[in-house]
N, C-alpha and C positions, 0 to 999 in steps of 0.2 A: 405843680403836678404836670406830668407829661403823659400824653396818651400812649397806650400800648396797643389796644385794638378797640373796636367799636364798643363804647360803653364802659371800658375798663381804663383805669389810670393807676399809676404807681406814684408814690410820693417821691418828690425830688430827693436826690441823694443828699445826706447831711454834710455837705462839703465844708461848711464853716466849722462844725464840731470836729470833723476829721482833721482839718487844718490846724485847729487849736491843739488837738491831741498830739499831732506830729510836732508842732512847734514846742510844746511843753517837753516832750521826750528829748528832742534835739537840744534844747537848752540844758536839761539835766545831764545829758550825755556829755556835752561840751564842757560844762562846769565841773563834772565829777569823774570823768573818765580817768584822768591822771591820778588823782588821789586813790580811787578804788583800784586802779591797776597796781599802784605801789603797795597797797594793802595786800593784794592777792600775790604779787611777786614775792613778798617777804614770807609768804606762807605756803608756797609751792616749791617743788624741787627743780622744775625746769620751765622754760618759757612756753612750751607746748601745753603743759597742764594749766599754766596761768591763762593762756589764750582761751582754752576751753571754759575755764571758770568765769572769765570776764564775759565771754559770749553768753553763757547761761545766765549770768547776773543781769545783764542788760536786756536779755530776752524776757526774763521774769519781770523786770521793771516795765517793759513795754506792755506785757500782758496785764500787769496789775497797776497800771499808771494811775487809776482812780484811787488806789490805796496809798500812793506816794504822797507824803505830806509836803506842804509848800516849803520854800526855802526859809530858813537855813537847815531845817531838819531833814531835807531830802538826802543830803550826803550821809547822814547817820543811818537813815533808812536803807540806803544802798549798801552801806557797810554791813548792816544786818542781813540783807539778802545775800551778799557775797560770803558772809560767815556761814550761812546755812548751805549754800552751794559748795563751799569748801568742805564742810562736814560730810556732805554726800559724796564728794569726790574722794576724800580720805577713806571713807567707809568702803567705797568701791575698790580703791587701791588695795586695802587690806584683804578684801574678798578675793581679788585677782591674785594677790601674792600667795594667799593660803591655797587657792586652787592650783596655782603653778607649782607650789611645793608638793602637793599631793600627786599631781601628774608626774613630776620628776621622780618621786619615789616609786610610783607605779611603773614607770617606763625605764627605771634604772637598769633592770636586768634584761631588757629587750635587746636582742641582736637580730638584725635582718637576716633572713635565711640565705645561705650560700648554696647556689645551685650548681650542679655539675651535669655534664652530658647534654641531653636534649632539653632539659629544663633551663640550663644556662643559655642555650641558643634562643629559647622562647623569651626568656627575660631580657636578653640583649636586644632582640628584635622589638619587643614591647617598648623598651626605653628609647629606641631609635625613632619611635613615632612622634609626631607633633603632640603637644599637650592636649589639644582638643580631641584627638583620636584616642589617646590613652584614657581620657576621662570617659568618653562614650563606651569604650570596650570594658572599662572597669565597672561602670554603672550596670552594664549588662551582665558581665561574667562574675564579678565579685559581689556586687550588691544584689544581683538577681532581679533588677527592675525591668519591667516591660516598656515598650515604646511610649505608651501614654504616661507612665510614671517618669521616665527620663525627660519627656517633653515638659512636665511640670518643673522638674529640677533645673533644667536648662533654660526655661522660659521661652520655648519655641513650639512649633506645631508638631504633632505626632508624625506627619509626613516628612517634615524636615529631619526628624530623628531617624526615620527609616532610611532616608537618602544618605545622611551623614554616616550612619552606622554601616551601611553597605560600602561606602567609600573607605571608611576606616578599616573594615575587614579586608578589603582588597589591598590596601597599603600594608597592613599587617602581614598578609600572605606574601607580598613582595619582599618585605624585610626578612621574613622567615626563610624564604628561598635564597635570598642573598647570603644569609648567615650559614645556611647549609652548604651552599656552593663554596663559600670561603673556607669552611672547615673541612671540606673534602680533601682527602689525601692527595698530594701531588702525584701526577702520573695516572690517576684514575680517570678514565674517559666518562663523560656524561653525555650519552647520545640523545639527540633531540631535546636537550634541556631537562630531561627527566633525571631525577636524582638516583644514583646507584645505591 
């Protein structure tokens, strides 16, 4: 026991049990990583998926170390864990593929709008902005969010949103003005920077 404050004491940390748990896991990992990796690689379509399944398998083994039988059954237990993780992985892949198919069908007829005239200038100016500015302006204009809601989406303060939005609007105005000046007919005078 080690003292915390006057009259209180916490039990000593169970370092021996923790060390034994870590030693047991490391021994199982060292002994069975290769065979389990081979098992998983033969059942996945790429190395990235195999890495995800292996990581989840050994994470499960760590969490359920008390359920892992002693050697030589530990390898078989790990194969069973990997088999269940693979089943979950394949189910997820099927769901993602089905969703992607539905989305492709839904979006097959979508064509982005083609703007002309003033709307084309606005779209060009908007696309010329940095991504962070476009996101702020879109959250305000298209999604209709207020400063507090944008702060939640972006993970920053309401005041930071207000300042960033002010700056983004100024940059947008500069881009709009640049586009209008560039599209002005040659030979037309623009006095004092005002647009004719």
